[in-house]
N, C-alpha and C positions, 0 to 999 in steps of 0.2 A: 592454757595447760599444756603442758609436753606430754603425750602419751605415745608409749613403745611399747609394741605388741611382738613377742617373743614368740616367732614361728619357723622353724630352721629351714624345714622345707617347704615352705610357701614361695619361695622363688619364682619357680616357674608360672606362679599365677599374677604375678606383675611383668614378667616375661615371658610373653606367649610363642618367643623363638626358641624358647629353654626347654628341652624334654627331657623332663624329667618326674619322676614318681612323687605324687603326695597323697593327702587322706580329707575326710570328709573336714577333719578338726582343722587343716589349712585354709581350703575352701571358705570356712566361716571365719576364721579371723581375717584373712582376705578380703573379703565382705563387708566385714564391720570396719576395717581401718580404712577401706575407699569410702563408705559413706561419712564415717565421721570426720574423713577431711574435707567434707563438702561445707561443716561448720568451721569458719574463720577462726573461731574461738580456742581451737585444739589444735595442736601443732604435732603431726603425726608422724610416726617412724616405727619401722620394722625391722627386727636384726632377724636376718637369716642364715643359713650356711652359706658357705663360700662355693659360688659354683663356677665354671671354667668363663673367662673374661670376665667375671662380674667384680663390681664396685661400688662404690658407695655413690649414690644417683637418685636424682627427682623423678618419680614416677606417680601421676594423678596426686600431684600435690601431697605426695607421703615421700620422704626421704628412706631409703632401702639400705641398709648395713651389713654386707656380707661379714659374716665372722670367721669360721674355721670350714676347714676341707674336713667331709666327714672321714677320710683316710688317715687322718693324723691320728698320734698315740694321744689319750685322754689327758695326760699333762699338758700337751699343748695345746689341745682343746679349749682348755679352762683357761690357760694362760691368753689365748687369743679371745675368745668372750669375754672375758672380763677387761681386756684393754678396751674391747667394742663398746660393751657395756658403761664405760666410765665415760668415754667419748660423747655417747648421746647424750647423759645426764638428764635423763626424763624424769618430770614430778612423778608419773605414774608406769608400770611396768604391769604387763599383762601377759597370763602365761595359759595355754590350755592343753589338757593332756599328760597327763602322769608321769614323771620322770624320776632316776634315781638323783637327777640335779634340783628338784624342785624346792626340797627342804633348802637346801644351800642358796639359792636363788631368793627364795622367801626371808631368810635370816640374813644376806647381804644387804639384801634393800633394807631390812629393818636396820642393822649396822649402818647403813648410811644415811636414814632418816630419808626413805624414798618410799613410796607407796608400792605395792605389791598386791595384784589382785589375781587369783586363780578361779580359771573357768572348768568346773568337772564338765569333763566330756564321755563318762562311762558310769554306768552303775556300779562297777568292778573295783572302781577308784571311792568308793565308798562302803562297799559291803565285806571286803576282804578279799575277794577273788583276783583282784590284781595281783600278777607275780609278785610285785615290789613289794607285797606284804610279806612273801616268804621268805624274802633275803635277811640276813642278820641283823639284827637293828631297824629291819623295814618298817614295821609296822611305828615303832618311834619315831623315823624318821618323818614318815607321812602325817602323823599325829602332831609334829611338830612343824611342817610346815604351812596346814591347816593354822594352826595357832600363832604363827607368826604373818601370816597374811594379813593386808589390811581389810581385805574383803574377800569373801567366797561367792561365787556364782553358780547356782546349779539351776538345771533346766525346766524342772517341774516339782509338783507337791510330794510327788514320790521319791524323789533324790531329796526333797528339804527335809521330809521323816526318817530317812535315811542317814542325813548327815546329824540330825538331831541324835538319833539312837546312838550315834558312834564317837560323834567330833564336837569340838565348842568352838565358836567363833564370836567376835565382838559382832560381827558384822556379814549377815546372810541374805542373798538375793536369789529371788526365782528370774530368769529369764530366759527364755526359748530362743533356740536357733532364729539366724534370719535368712530368709532365701530371695534368691532374685528373683522378682516377679518381670515374666517376659510376655511382652503381648503380643498375641498372634493371631485374633481374629475368631476368637470363641471358643466352643467346646472344641474337642478332637474327635473325629469322626471315624474312627477305628478301619482305617483303611491303610494303614501303616504296612509296612513288609515283614515286621516281626510279630506275631502273636503273644509273645510275652518276653520281658527283658529282667535280668537280673546283672543290677551294678553294685559293685562293691568292692573292697580288697580283699585278698586272701587270708581270712582270719577262720578260726576254725568255730568260734561263737557264732559267726556269721552262715554258718552250714551250707556251703554252696553246694554238698553233695543231694539236699534238698530238691534243690531248682534242677540237677540232672535227673533227681528220680521223677520230679513233675513232667520233665521233657519225655521222659522212657515211658509216662503214662498215655503221652499224647503223640505217636508216632507220625499223624499226619499234619501236624503242628510245626510252626516254625519259630525257634527260638535263638536269642542271643545273649549271650553271658561276657559280659567285662570283669574282668576278675584279674587285676594287677597284682603280680608279687610283693608287697609290701605289708608285710607283717611279721611279729613277734610272737603269735600263737601257732601258724603253721610253718612247719620247716620245707625247704627245699624240696626234701625228698617226697613229701606231703603234696606240696603244690604239682611236683612231676607226676605222680600216682593220678592225682585227680585228674590234669590235662588229658592222661590217656584213655581216662574213661569218658571223656570229655568227646574226644576225637572218634572213640568209636561209636555217640550218637549222632548220626547224621543229619539231625534235625535240628543241631545247635550248633552256631555260629561264635568261635570263641575268639574273643578280643583279649590280649595281654596287657596294652597301654591303650588308655583315649585320653588325649589331652582336654582339658578343662575346656577350652574353646568350643569343642568338638562334643560335648556332652548333651547338649538342646538341639542339636542338627540330626543327633543319632535317635533320643528318645522320641523326637515327632517321626520315626520311622516305626516306631513300634506301637502295640495295642492295650497292653497292660503291665503294669509294673508288679513283679512279684518279690517279694521281702522275707527273708527265710531266717533271719538271724533269731538266734535263741535269747540273746539280752543285746541291749543296747545303753543310751543314755537319755533316749528321747526318739523319738522317728528319726530316723537315719536321714542324712546331708542328701544321699542319692534317691530316695523317695520322696523328699520334699520339691528334688528337680523332676522326679516323675509328675508329682502331684499339679506341679507349677505350668506342664505342658496340657495336663487335662487326662494324664490316663490313669484309669481306676486302679484303684492300687488293693492288692489282696496280701495278707498280712500272716505267715505262719504261726507264730508265736507270742512276739511282744506284745503284751496288753497291758502295761504300767501305765501309760502315758496315756490313756482315754478322754478326752475332756468330757463332760458332763450332757455339756449342751452340744456337742457335734462330733461325730467319727469320721476321720480321714476316708476310712474306705470298710473293708469287709476282712473280717478277723476270722481266721480258719480253725481254731481250736488244736493246732499243733498236730494238725491232720494234712499230711499232702494229698491225700485223696478228696479230702473236702477241699483242698484249694483246686485240684485240679475242676471237680465239679462246678465250681463256682468262675474258673475260667473259661469254661465252654460254655456257661450260662451269658456270661458277659458278652462271648463273641458272637452267638447266637440270637441274643434279643439287642435289638439297637436301641431301645426305650430304656432297658434295665442300663445299657452300657452309658447313654448320656446322662442318665440318674448319678451313676456313680463317680463319671467324667466330672460332673458341675461338682459334686460332693466334693472330690478331691482338689480342685481349684478352688472352692470356697473355704477351707480349711487352711488353706496357704494363704489366703489374703487375711483371715481372721486372726490367725495367731502368731503369722512368720515374717508380717510385710514388714519392710524396712520404715515404714510411719509410725508404727508401733515398737520395733526392739530400738532402732537408734535412739529416741527419746528416752527410753528405759534405760540405754547405757548411759548417756549422758546425764541425766541424774543421779545413777548409779556413782559417776566420775566425780561429780560435783561434790557429793556426800562425803566420797572418800577423802578426797583433798581439802578438806573443810575439817577433818578430823584433828 
């Protein structure tokens, strides 16, 4: 079966020498592609944007197809993308993260008698808060995309209920994110360089200012904030204003870009992962990466994705003061720290392990191709 992931900014995740921005959605697609390609029943391809010196090539049994340069005019982007799309000639195409072109991808696949699977990345793609809903005919196009998709994959029951409330599809599946499990010798022991870490792109709904408040409440603690300017909701002016605020706070180390190959080595230098998002699509990828290495997790606001059997960490009821209290409790009490370190790792193993997610994806692909 020939499967093609459409992930324009994922190229740096296959070519570590390319220094370019990407988000959690691209990390997710690259991990799925790499593990799916381990099964010789699947011929895996990825369409990315065109980066400097990039060309069609094979990486880890995956065929990479650069399409267009981001600087091109939209018309030429579409022409070049369709040219590559037709060359790939896959049985199934998979996209994650809503764009203005998602409807046309779904429709084009339908016209070409190809299967199109859409993976919901964020709750806003379902609840009407994504800015595309406000475009002329935006809501119509989004509904059309979901209707034309051969299948839609949501991340949890909360999203499943949202989808069923507002949209219709013949095939709806629930599948959580996949996390790369890195063995490193047991539970982390909180002797890192930084007391708290914040890792996410600069989006208003990720509320980076809340992490700055946390640092201000704890002037004797050391924090690291990794916040690339890769956003659709935060303007360059807002980003620069935030950076100025960070630089005034002497206990925050600020990083504008961190290659994915360095993420886990940095996280292992930290003690507690702090998530301040007001909304997500499930637990964010960076939080899962922190949990993988055994960092206790503090969650400021999002609580729509709690599993009945187990929690990933500590929920702070939208209070930075509560988050600060828990941060200090964890750092003062080694037994409490070990408890939540183990809970974070156990959660990732239970719900996000490749041994659970990849078979689920393969099953979905087999069902979709059989339609």
